[in-house]
MINUPA-67389 format. One record per atom (N, C-alpha, C, O, CB): residue in one letter; x, y, z. Coordinates in steps of 0.2 Angstrom, whole numbers, plus 5000, padded with zeros to 4 digits. Glycine has a CB too. Example, Ala and Ser with C-alpha at 12.3 -4.5 7.8 and 13.67 -1.06 7.14 Angstrom:
REM MINUPA-67389
A506649725039 A506249785039 A506649845039 A507149835042 A505749785045 S506449895035 S506849955036 S506450005039 S506750065040 S507049975029 
//
This chain:
REM MINUPA-67389
M535146155202 M534746185196 M533946195199 M533646245197 M534746135190 L533746145203 L533046155205 L533046215210 L532446245210 L532846095209 K533546225214 K533446285218 K533446345215 K533146395217 K534146275223 R533846345209 R533846405205 R533246425202 R533046485202 R534446405199 M532846375199 M532246385196 M531746405201 M531246455200 M531946325193 T531746375207 T531246395213 T531346475214 T530946505216 T531346355219 Y532046495214 Y532146565216 Y531846615211 Y531546665213 Y532946575216 I531946595204 I531646635199 I530946645200 I530646695199 I531846605192 F530546585201 F529846595201 F529646635207 F529146665207 F529546525202 T530046625213 T529846665219 T529946745217 T529446785219 T530346645224 V530446755214 V530546835212 V529946855208 V529746915209 V531246845208 L529746815202 L529246835198 L528546845202 L528146895200 L529146785192 A528446795206 A527846805210 A527846865214 A527346905215 A527746745214 A528346885217 A528446945221 A528347005217 A528047055219 A529146945225 L528647005211 L528547065207 L527847075205 L527647125204 L529047055200 T527547015203 T526747025201 T526347055207 T525947095206 T526546955200 L526547035213 L526147065219 L526247135219 L525847175221 L526347025225 V526847155218 V527047225219 V526647265214 V526447325215 V527847235218 L526647245207 L526347275202 L525547285203 L525247335202 L526447245195 A525347225206 A524547235207 A524447285213 A523947315212 A524347165209 A524847285218 A524747335223 A524847405221 A524447455223 A525247325228 C525247415216 C525347485213 C524747505208 C524647565208 C525947495209 A524447465205 A523947485200 A523347525203 A523247575200 A523647415197 P523047505208 P522547555211 P522747625212 P522347665211 P522247525217 A523347625215 A523647695217 A523647735210 A523547795211 A524347685220 A523947705205 A523947735199 A523247765196 A523247815194 A524347695193 T522847715197 T522147735195 T521847795199 T521547835196 T521647675195 E521947795206 E521747845210 E522047915209 E521747965210 E521847825217 T522647915206 T522947975206 T522948005198 T523148055197 T523747975207 A522547965194 A522547995187 A522048055187 A521548055190 A522247935183 K522248105183 K521948165183 K521248155179 K521248135173 K522348215179 A520748185182 A520048175179 A520048225173 A520348285174 A519548185184 P519648215168 P519648265162 P519248325164 P518848325169 P519248235156 A519448385162 A519148455164 A518448455161 A518248425156 A519548505161 P518048485166 P517248485164 P517248535157 P517548575157 P516848515169 A516748515153 A516648555147 A516348625149 A516048635154 A516148515142 E516548675145 E516248745146 E515548745145 E515248715140 E516648795141 P515148775149 P514448785148 P514248815141 P514648865140 P514148815154 T513748795138 T513548825132 T512848855132 T512448835136 T513548775126 A512648905129 A512048935129 A511548895126 A511648855121 A511949005125 A510948885129 A510448845126 A510148865120 A510048925119 A509848835132 E510048825115 E509848845108 E509048855109 E508748815112 E510048795103 P508748905105 P508048905106 P507648845102 P507948815098 P507848975102 A507148835104 A506748785101 A506548805094 A506548865092 A506048765105 A506448755090 A506348775082 A505748825082 A505748855077 A506148705079 T505248825086 T504648865085 T504848935088 T504348985088 T504048835088 E505348945091 E505549015095 E505849055090 E506249035086 E505949005101 G505749125090 G506049175086 G506349225090 G506349225097 G505549205081 G506549275087 G506849335091 G506249375095 G505749365093 G507249385087 A506449405100 A505949445103 A505749505099 A506049535095 A506249475110 P505049515099 P504749575095 P505049645097 P505249645103 P504049575096 A505049685093 A505349755094 A504949795099 A505249835103 A505449795088 A504349775099 A503849815104 A503249775105 A503049725100 A503649885101 G502949775110 G502349745112 G501649775108 G501749825105 G502149735119 T501149745110 T500449775107 T500449845109 T500549865115 T499849725110 G500149885105 G500049955107 G500749995107 G500750045110 G499749955113 W501149975103 W501850015103 W501750085100 W502250125102 W502349975099 C501250105097 C501150165095 C500650205099 C500450265097 C500950175087 S500450175104 S499950215108 S500250275111 S500850285113 S499650165114 G499850325112 G500050395114 G500250435108 G500450495109 G500650385119 T500250405102 T500450445096 T499750475093 T499350435091 T500850405091 D499750535092 D499150575090 D499250585082 D499650615080 D498950635094 I498750565078 I498750565071 I498150595068 I497550575070 I498950495068 V498150645063 V497650665059 V497650635053 V498250635049 V497550745059 F497150595050 F497150565044 F496650585039 F496050595041 F497050485046 F496850595033 F496450615028 F496250555023 F496650535019 F496750675023 P495650525023 P495450475019 P495350495012 P495350455007 P494850435021 G495150565011 G495150595004 G494450615002 G494350675001 G495350544999 G493950575002 G493250585000 G492750605005 G492850635010 G493050534995 A492150565005 A491650575009 A491450505013 A491650455010 A490950605006 P491250505019 P491050445022 P490650405018 P490150425015 P490750455029 G490750335017 G490350295013 G490550285006 G490350245002 G489650315014 G491050335003 G491250324996 G491650264995 G491950235000 G491650384995 G491550234989 G491850164988 G492550164989 G492850124992 G491650154981 F492950214986 F493650214986 F493950234993 F494350194996 F493950264981 E493650284995 E493950315002 E493750275008 E494150275013 E493650385003 T493250235007 T493050195013 T493550135014 T493750115019 T492350155012 V493850115008 V494350065008 V495050095011 V495350055015 V494550035001 V495150155009 V495750185012 V495650195020 V496150175024 V495850265009 Y495050215022 Y494850225029 Y494950155033 Y495250155038 Y494150245030 N494750105029 N494750035033 N495550015034 N495649985039 N494449985028 G495950035029 G496650015030 G496950055036 G497350035040 G497050035024 A496750125037 A496950165042 A496650135049 A497050135054 A496750235041 L496050115049 L495750085055 L496150025057 L496350015063 L495050065054 A496349975052 A496749915054 A497449935057 A497649905062 A496849875048 A497749985054 A498450005057 A498350035064 A498750025068 A498750055052 A497850075065 A497750105072 A497550045077 A497850045082 A497150155071 A497249995075 A497049935079 A497749905080 A497849875086 A496549895076 D498149895075 D498749855076 D499249885080 D499649855084 D499049835069 T499249955080 T499849995083 T499650025089 T500050045094 T500150045078 G498950035090 G498750075096 G498750155095 G498650185100 G499150055102 A498850175089 A498850245088 A498250275089 A497650245088 A499150265081 N498250345091 N497550375092 N497450415085 N497850465084 N497650425098 V496950395081 V496850425075 V496250465074 V495750435076 V496950375069 E496250525072 E495650565070 E495650575062 E496150585059 E495750635073 Y495050565060 Y494850565053 Y494550625050 Y494050645053 Y494450495051 V494850655045 V494550715042 V494350705035 V494750685031 V495050775043 W493750715033 W493450695026 W493450765022 W493350815024 W492750665026 S493650755015 S493750815011 S493350815005 S493450865001 S494450815009 D492950765004 D492550774997 D492950774991 D492650804986 D492050824998 W493550754991 W494050754986 W494150824983 W494250834977 W493750714980 D494050874988 D494050944986 D494750964988 D494950974994 D493550984990 A495150984983 A495851004984 A495951064989 A496351064993 A496251014978 A495551114987 A495551174991 A495351164998 A495651185003 A495051224988 K494951114999 K494751105006 K495251065010 K495351075016 K494051055006 M495651025006 M496150985009 M496751035012 M497051025017 M496550935004 V496851085008 V497351135010 V497151165017 V497551175022 V497451185005 T496551195017 T496251225023 T496251175029 T496451195035 T495551245022 Q496051115028 Q496051065033 Q496751045036 Q496751035042 Q495650995031 L497251045031 L497851035034 L498151085038 L498451075044 L498351025028 Q497951155037 Q498151205041 Q497751205048 Q498151215053 Q497951275037 E497151185048 E496751175054 E497051115058 E497151115064 E496051165052 A497251065055 A497551005058 A498251025061 A498350995067 A497650945053 V498651065058 V499251085061 V499151125067 V499551115072 V499651125056 A498651165067 A498551205073 A498351165079 A498451185085 A497951245072 T498151095079 T497951055084 T498551025087 T498550985092 T497451005082 Q499151035084 Q499851005086 Q499850925087 Q499950905093 Q499951035093 P499650885082 P499650815083 P500350795082 P500850835080 P499250785078 D500550735083 D501150705082 D501350695074 D501850695072 D501250635085 G500750685070 G500850675063 G500250685059 G499650675062 G501150605062 I500250695053 I499650705049 I499850665042 I500350675039 I499550775047 A499350625040 A499350585034 A498850625029 A498250625030 A499150515035 I499150645024 I498750685019 I498650655012 I499150615010 I499050755018 M498150675009 M498050655002 M498450714998 M498350774999 M497350654999 G498850694993 G499250734990 G498950784984 G499350814980 G499850704987 H498350774983 H497950804977 H498150884976 H498250894970 H497250794978 P498150924981 P498250994980 P498951004977 P499051054973 P498251034986 G499450964978 G500150974975 G500651004980 G500451034985 G500051014969 D501251004978 D501851034982 D501751104983 D501751124989 D502451024978 E501551154978 E501551224980 E500951244984 E501051284989 E501451254973 A500351214984 A499851224988 A499951204995 A499751245000 A499151194985 Y500351154996 Y500451135003 Y501051155006 Y501151155012 Y500551055003 K501551185002 K502251195004 K502251235011 K502651215015 K502651234999 D501951295011 D502051345017 D501851305023 D502151315029 D501751405016 I501251275023 I500951235028 I501351185031 I501551175037 I500251215027 V501651145026 V502051085028 V502751115031 V502951085036 V502251045022 D503051165028 D503651195031 D503551215038 D503951195042 D503851255027 A502951245040 A502751265047 A502751205051 A502951205057 A502151305047 A502351155049 A502251095053 A502851055054 A503051035060 A501751045049 E503351045049 E503951015050 E504351055055 E504751025059 E504351005043 A504351115055 A504751165059 A504551145067 A504951155071 A504651235058 E503951125068 E503651115074 E503751045076 E503451025082 E502951135075 G504051005072 G504150935074 G503550885072 G503550825074 G504250925081 I503050905068 I502550865066 I502650825060 I502950855055 I501850915065 V502650765060 V502750715055 V502250725049 V501650715051 V502850645057 I502450735043 I501950735038 I502150685033 I502650675031 I501950805034 T501650645030 T501750595025 T501150595020 T500550625022 T501850525028 S501250575014 S500650585009 S500450515006 S500850465006 S500950625004 M499850515003 M499550455000 M499250474994 M499050534993 M499050425005 N499150424990 N498750424984 N499050464978 N499050444972 N498050454985 T499250524979 T499550574974 T500150604977 T500250634982 T499050634973 Q500750584973 Q501350604976 Q501550674976 Q501350714971 Q501950564972 T501850704981 T502050774981 T502850764982 T503150774987 T501750814987 A503150754976 A503850734975 A504350794978 A504850774981 A504050724968 G504150854978 G504550904980 G504650904988 G505150904991 G504350974978 L504050904991 L504050904998 L504350835001 L504650835006 L503350905001 Q504150784997 Q504450714999 Q505250714999 Q505550695004 Q504250664995 A505550744994 A506250754994 A506550794999 A507050785002 A506450784987 T506150845001 T506450895006 T506450865013 T506850875017 T506050955006 Y505850825014 Y505750805021 Y505750725022 Y505550705027 Y505050835024 A506050695017 A506050625018 A506450595024 A506250545027 A506450595012 T506950625026 T507350605032 T506950615038 T507050595044 T507950645032 K506350655038 K505950675044 K505350635043 K504850645047 K505850745044 G505250585039 G504750535039 G504250555033 G503650525033 G504350545045 Y504350605029 Y503850615024 Y503950565018 Y504450565014 Y504050685021 G503450515018 G503450465013 G502950465008 G502550515008 G503450395017 Y502850415004 Y502250415000 Y502050344999 Y502450294998 Y502450444993 V501450334999 V501150264997 V500550274992 V500050314994 V500850235004 G500550244987 G500050254981 G500450234975 G500950214975 G499850324981 A500050244970 A500250224963 A500750284960 A500650344963 A499750214958 I501150264956 I501550324952 I501150344947 I501050304942 I502250294950 L500850404947 L500250424944 L500250424936 L499850384933 L500050484946 H500750454933 H500850454926 H500950384923 H500650364918 H501350504924 D501350344927 D501450274924 D500850234924 D500650204920 D502050244929 A500450244930 A499850204931 A499350224925 A498950184922 A499550214938 G499250294924 G498750314919 G498950294912 G498550274908 G498750394919 Y499650294911 Y499850274904 Y499750194903 Y499550174898 Y500650284903 A499850154908 A499750084908 A499050074906 A498950024902 A500050054914 L498550104910 L497850094909 L497650114902 L497350074898 L497450124914 G497850174899 G497650194893 G497950144887 G497550134883 G497950264892 K498550124888 K498850084883 K498450014883 K498349984878 K499550074884 E498349984889 E498049914890 E497349924887 E497149874884 E498149894897 A496949974889 A496249974887 A496249984879 A495749954876 A495950034890 A496650024876 A496550034869 A496749974865 A496449954860 A497050094867 T497249934868 T497449874865 T496949814865 T496749784860 T498149844868 R496649814871 R496149764872 R495449774868 R495149734866 R495949754880 A495349844868 A494749864864 A494849864856 A494349864853 A494549934866 G495449844854 G495549844847 G495549904843 G495449914837 G495149794844 L495749964847 L495650034844 L496250034839 L496850014840 L495750084849 A496150074834 A496650094829 A496750164828 A496250204831 A496450064822 A497250194825 A497350264824 A496750294821 A496450264816 A498050274820 G496550354824 G495950384821 G495350374825 G494850404824 G495850364814 D495350314829 D494750304833 D494650354838 D495150384840 D494750224836 K494050354841 K493950404846 K493850374853 K493450324854 K493350444844 A494150414858 A494050384865 A493850444870 A494050504868 A494750354868 F493450434875 F493250484879 F493650474886 F493550424889 F492450484881 V493950524888 V494350524895 V494050574899 V493950634898 V495050534894 W493850554905 W493450594910 W493950594916 W494050544920 W492750564912 G494250654917 G494750654923 G494950714926 G494450754926 G495450624920 L495550724929 L495650784933 L496350814931 L496750824935 L495650764940 V496450824925 V497050854922 V497250924926 V497750934927 V497050864915 A496650964927 A496751024930 A497051024937 A497351074940 A496151064930 Q497050974941 Q497350964947 Q498050954947 Q498250904945 Q496950914952 A498450994950 A499150994950 A499350924954 A499050914959 A499551054954 G499850884951 G499950824955 G499450764953 G499650724949 G500050834962 R498850774955 R498350724954 R498250714947 R498050664944 R497750744958 G498250774943 G498150764936 G498650724932 G498550714926 G498150834933 E499250714935 E499750674931 E499450604929 E499650574923 E500350664935 R498950574933 R498750514931 R498250514924 R498350474920 R498350474936 T497850564924 T497450574919 T497850594912 T497750574907 T496950634920 Q498350634914 Q498850654908 Q499150584905 Q499250584899 Q499350704910 G499350544910 G499650474907 G499150444903 G499350414898 G499850434913 I498450444904 I498050404900 I497950444893 I498050404888 I497350404903 I497950504893 I497950544887 I498550534883 I498550524877 I497850614888 D499150534886 D499750524882 D499750454879 D499950454873 D500350534887 A499550404883 A499550334880 A499150334874 A499350304869 A499350284885 L498550364874 L498050354869 L498350394863 L498250374857 L497350384871 E498550454864 E498850494858 E499450464855 E499550474849 E498950574861 D499850434859 D500450404856 D500250344851 D500550324847 D500850374862 L499650314852 L499350264848 L498950294842 L498650264838 L498950214852 G498950364842 G498550394836 G497850404837 G497450414833 G498650364830 I497550394843 I496850394845 I496650464846 I497050504850 I496750344851 T496050484844 T495750544845 T495450554852 T495050504854 T495250564840 V495650594856 V495450604863 V494950654864 V495050714863 V496050604868 V494350634867 V493850684869 V493950694876 V493750644880 V493050664867 Y494150754879 Y494250754886 Y493750794890 Y493450844887 Y494950784887 Q493550774896 Q493050814900 Q493350814907 Q493550764910 Q492350784900 E493450874910 E493650884917 E493050864922 E492550884920 E493950954918 I493250824927 I492750804932 I492550874936 I493050894939 I492950744936 D491950894936 D491750954940 D491650934947 D491650874949 D491050984937 D491650984951 D491650984958 D491050934961 D491150894965 D491651044962 A490450944958 A489850914960 A489950834958 A489750794962 A489250934956 T490250824952 T490350744951 T490850714955 T490850664956 T490450744943 N491350764956 N491950734960 N491650714967 N491950664970 N492450794961 A491150754970 A490950734976 A490450684976 A490350644981 A490650794979 A490050674971 A489450624970 A489450604963 A489250644959 A488750654973 A489650544961 A489750524954 A489050534950 A489050544944 A489950454954 S488550514953 S487850524950 S487750584947 S487350594942 S487250504955 A488050644950 A487950704947 A488250714940 A488050764936 A488250764951 G488650664938 G488950674931 G488550644926 G488750644920 G489550634931 V487950614927 V487550584922 V487350634916 V487450614910 V486850554925 P487150694917 P487050734912 P487650754908 P487650754901 P486750804914 V488250754911 V488850774907 V489050714903 V489150724897 V489450784912 F488950654905 F489150594901 F488650584895 F488850574889 F489050524905 T488050594896 T487550584891 T487650644886 T487550624880 T486850594893 G487850704888 G487950754883 G488550734879 G488550754873 G488050814887 I489150714882 I489750694878 I489550634873 I489750644867 I490250664883 I489150584875 I489050534870 I488550554865 I488650534859 I488650474874 S488050594866 S487650624861 S488050664856 S487850664850 S487150674864 A488550704858 A488950744853 A489450704850 A489650724844 A489250794857 N489650644852 N490150594849 N489950524849 N490150484853 N490850604853 P489450504845 P489150444845 P489650384843 P489550324844 P488550434841 D490150414840 D490650364837 D491250344843 D491750314841 D491050384831 I491150364849 I491650344854 I491650274855 I491150244856 I491450384861 K492250244855 K492350174856 K492650154863 K492650094864 K492750144850 L492950204866 L493250184872 L493050244877 L493150304876 L494050174872 V492950224884 V492750274889 V493250254895 V493250194897 V492050264891 V493650304897 V494050294903 V493950344908 V493950404907 V494850304900 T493750324914 T493550364920 T494150364925 T494350304927 T492950334923 D494450424926 D495050424931 D494750444938 D494950504940 D495550474928 H494350404941 H494050424947 H493650354949 H493250334946 H493550484947 G493850334955 G493550274958 G492850274958 G492550224956 G493850254964 N492550324960 N491850324961 N491450334954 N490950304954 N491650384965 L491750364949 L491450364943 L491550294939 L491050274936 L491850424938 T492050264940 T492150194937 T491650154940 T491350114936 T492850174939 G491450154946 G490950114949 G490250134947 G489850094948 G490950114957 T490150184943 T489550214941 T489450204934 T488950234931 T489450284943 V489950174930 V489950164923 V489250134920 V489050164915 V490550124921 Q489050084924 Q488450054921 Q487850104921 Q487450114916 Q488249994925 T487750144926 T487250194926 T487350244921 T486850264918 T487250234933 F488050264920 F488150314914 F487950284907 F487650324903 F488850334914 F488150224906 F488050194900 F487250184899 F487050204893 F488350124899 E486950164904 E486150154903 E485850224902 E485350224898 E485850124909 A486050274905 A485750344904 A485850364897 A485450404894 A486050394909 A486450344894 A486550374887 A486350324882 A486450334876 A487350384887 G485950274884 G485750224879 G486250174876 G486150154871 G485350264874 L486750164880 L487250124878 L487250054881 L487050044887 L487950144879 G487250004877 G487349934880 G488049914882 G488449954881 G487049884875 P488149854885 P488749844888 P489349834882 P489949834883 P488749774892 D489049814876 D489549804871 D489649864866 D489949864861 D489349744867 D489349924867 D489349974863 D489950014863 D490150054859 D488750024864 A490250014869 A490950044870 A491350004875 A491049974880 A490850124872 Y491950014875 Y492449974880 Y492550024885 Y492650084884 Y493149954876 A492450004892 A492450044897 A493050024902 A493149964903 A491850044901 A493450074904 A494050054908 A494150114913 A493850174912 A494750044904 G494450104919 G494550154924 G494850134930 G495150074931 G493850184926 F494950174935 F495150164942 F494550174946 F494150214945 F495750224944 D494450134951 D494850084955 D494350034957 D493750034955 D495150114961 M494549984961 M494049924963 M493549954968 M493749994972 M494449874966 S492949934967 S492449944972 S491849894971 S491849854966 S492150014971 G491449894976 G490849844975 G490449854969 G490249814965 G490449844981 N490349924967 N490049934961 N490449924955 N490149894950 N489850014961 A491049924955 A491449904950 A491449834948 A491449814943 A492249924951 V491449794954 V491349724953 V490749704949 V490749664945 V491349684960 E490149734951 E489549724948 E489549744941 E489249714937 E488949754952 A489849794940 A489849824933 A490249774928 A490149764922 A490149894932 I490849744931 I491249704927 I490749634926 I490749614920 I491849684931 R490449614931 R490049554930 R489449564925 R489349514921 R489749534937 S489249624925 S488649634920 S488949654913 S488549654908 S488249694922 G489549664912 G489849674906 G489949744904 G490249764898 G489449634901 Y489649794908 Y489749864906 Y490449894907 Y490649934904 Y489249904910 L490849864912 L491449884914 L491949824912 L491849774914 L491549904921 D492449844908 D492849794905 D493549784908 D493849734909 D493049804898 L493849844911 L494549844914 L494549894919 L494349954918 L495049854908 V494849874925 V495049914930 V495749904932 V495949854933 V494549904936 I496049964934 I496749954937 I496649974944 I496350024946 I497250014933 D496949924948 D496849934955 D497449954959 D498049934958 D496749854958 Q497450014962 Q497950044966 Q497950024973 Q498350054977 Q497950114965 Q497549974975 Q497649944982 Q497649994987 Q498049994991 Q498249894982 Q497050034987 Q497050084992 Q497050074999 Q497150115003 Q496450124990 W496850015001 W496849995008 W497549995011 W497650015017 W496649915009 L498049985007 L498749995009 L498950065010 L499350085014 L499249965003 Q498650105006 Q498750185007 Q498550205014 Q498950235017 Q498350225002 G497950175016 G497750195023 G498150165028 G498350195033 G497050175024 Y498350095027 Y498750065032 Y499450095033 Y499650105039 Y498849985030 F499750105027 F500450125028 F500550205029 F501050225032 F500850115021 G499950245028 G499950315030 G500050315038 G500350355040 G499350345027 V499650275041 V499650275048 V500350245051 V500650275055 V499050235052 L500550195048 L501150155050 L501750205049 L502250205053 L501250095046 Q501750235044 Q502350285042 Q502450335048 Q503050345051 Q502250325036 I501950365050 I501950415056 I502150375062 I502650405066 I501350445057 C501950315064 C502150285070 C502850265069 C503250275074 C501650215070 L503050245064 L503750225063 L504250285064 L504750275067 L503950185056 T504050335061 T504450395062 T504450425069 T504950445072 T504250445057 H503850435071 H503850465078 H504150425084 H504450455088 H503050475079 N504050355083 N504250315089 N504950285088 N505350275092 N503850255089 Y505150275081 Y505850245080 Y506350285076 Y506850265074 Y505750175077 G506050345073 G506550385069 G506650365062 G507150385059 G507150395073 F506250325059 F506350295053 F506150355048 F505650395049 F505850235051 A506550355042 A506450405037 A505850385033 A505550325034 A507050405032 G505650425028 G505050415024 G505150355019 G505650345016 G504850475020 L504550315019 L504550255014 L504250275008 L503750315008 L504250195018 H504450245002 H504150264996 H503850194994 H504250144992 H504650284991 I503150184994 I502850124992 I502350134986 I501850174987 I502450094998 D502550094981 D502050094975 D501550044976 D501749984976 D502550084968 T500950064977 T500450014978 T500149974971 T499749944972 T499850044981 G500549994966 G500449944960 G499949964955 G499650024955 G500249884963 A499949924950 A499549934944 A499249864941 A499349854936 A499949964938 G498949834946 G498649764944 G498049774940 G497649824942 G498649714950 F497849734935 F497249744932 F496749694934 F496849634936 F497349734924 A496149714934 A495549674936 A495049674930 A494949724927 A495149694942 D494849614928 D494349604922 D493949544924 D493949514929 D494749594916 K493549524919 K493049464920 K493449404922 K493149354924 K492649454914 D494049394920 D494449334921 D494649324928 D494749264930 D495049334916 N494749384932 N494949374939 N494549404944 N494649404950 N495649404939 I493949434942 I493549474946 I493249424952 I493149454958 I492949504943 E493149364951 E492849324956 E493349304961 E493149294967 E492549254953 M493949304960 M494449294965 M494549354969 M494649354975 M495149284961 L494449414966 L494449484970 L493849494974 L493849534979 L494749534966 A493249474971 A492649494974 A492549484981 A492349534985 A492049464970 P492749434984 P492649424992 P493049474996 P492749505001 P492849354994 L493649494993 L494049554997 L493749614996 L493749665000 L494749544994 V493449624990 V493049694988 V492449694993 V492349754995 V492849694981 E492149644994 E491549644998 E491649665005 E491249695009 E491149574998 K492249645007 K492549665014 K492849735014 K493049755019 K493049615016 Q492849765008 Q493149835008 Q493849835010 Q494149875013 Q492749885012 I494249785007 I494949775008 I495249795001 I495849825001 I495149705011 R494949764996 R495249784989 R494749824985 R494849844980 R495349714985 
//
């Protein structure tokens, strides 16, 4: 029995040694796991996509730009500043042509600009579709990008939108109507009351804004005394003093004055004082923001201004041509709005107006 037990233990011990000897071999021949597939490194949280183009991406693009009025004018200087900013941001080569808000001059200047063969021209739309049509057709045939600002030329825009003919500015009749309705409501006018509207109905296209003012007032039953802005006043607002005093003298019961011209709106206090009116003798409203308009609001002579953010007109006028000429983008349609400014928000806007951005 003892011999048998000794035999069993001997066998178990030998088996243990065999297993121990085999274990390292098994470990050495075990297949190592496959290495993981390499993955792309994720960008850091502060990294974004690469820019479409570097600084000066529109350099080499020649543009003729129409700010609209005369150098130093309140409204047109803000348009000009917007164009300057776009030129600086894009590197575009921009030439500026001033028109004194003269529609006939704008047509002649467009023809002259086309003859210089620029890559693009940003025009004020005041003369209208028909006055511009033949010149724009010729320019487009030569590959010159045309785009418009401030006054929409809807027919030309529809025809050449795919070639970059866009629009940046207010929708004129809508903006005029909004101002007329808001001013009459705030002034507390009732049917039969009298309002003086000083505007540009006679100008095709541009006149839609003045017509919007008149339509809003007449829809409320208000009697409208209308005066077309003459060429002299269009170029220099102070020339309109005799016109204004004559209107007030003939209509002393006028309760609302609406000026459809940025430079005239900024001169409201001068007009009122020349006509012997105090700040509370009539409610005054108009287009657009300017340093003079800010002061007139602060003094109480100007009650309401609708702001079409003309700096954007200058900026996007240049940008549209750069986008089309360099990247083939179609015309953009940008409504620069109908925000109201009055004594309640003028101090917020005033610093931007002083910088000639608003």
